[in-house]
C-alpha angles and dihedrals in degrees: 000000000000090000091054091050092050090046092051092046092051092048090050091050090047092050093050091047091050090050090055089046090053091053088050090050091053102039109021108031097062090058094057096246096130141030094276093071102123116233089351091268132136115257090254090062096051117123127213086266092057092049091048091053090047092050092047088051090051092051091048091049093049090052089050090051092050090049092052090046089056089049089050089055091049091051090051091055091046089061089062088068094237099120092167094059111130089224091067090054091048093050092048091050092050092045091051093049094049092047091051093047089050091053093047090055090048090050088051090052091052090049093050092051090048092050092046092052091047098046108028102030096030091226125133105212117170105184121180102186137158093271091063091046090050091054090051090052092048090050091050092048091049091052090047091054090051090051092044090052091055091047091052091049091051091046090051091052092048091048091051091049091048092049090052094052095054 
């Protein structure tokens, strides 16, 4: 039970932190006040490309927030000590899907920036930074939640069959 409480608390803190990050992404990043500022230009100098990357990043971030919100709901139901509830499996499945969709959009963003640098600026930059590693971790976690959802569904079916045979 203590583990579930710690898990729920950490998910709540993560969600609140991501909400503040989202506000930063909307209000602070376009003005070049943090590391997300694309091409280190003021917002007035942004091209259509810069705005496209910013909007894709916003969509990715919103999907990440929705995924964490679904995980928060799953953690809430876990605290009720009914680990075989179908709702937990549903929330984990939704969380996994949103996390994976968020990562796919981020991968697309990285690819667009790579292609732009290659074609327009004639630079070949292969950068393997922490942002790409973070997206790989988010993808792996999303896949884990999808697998965990299937495992919980199977466990629930086996438990129901076992309860019927007794």
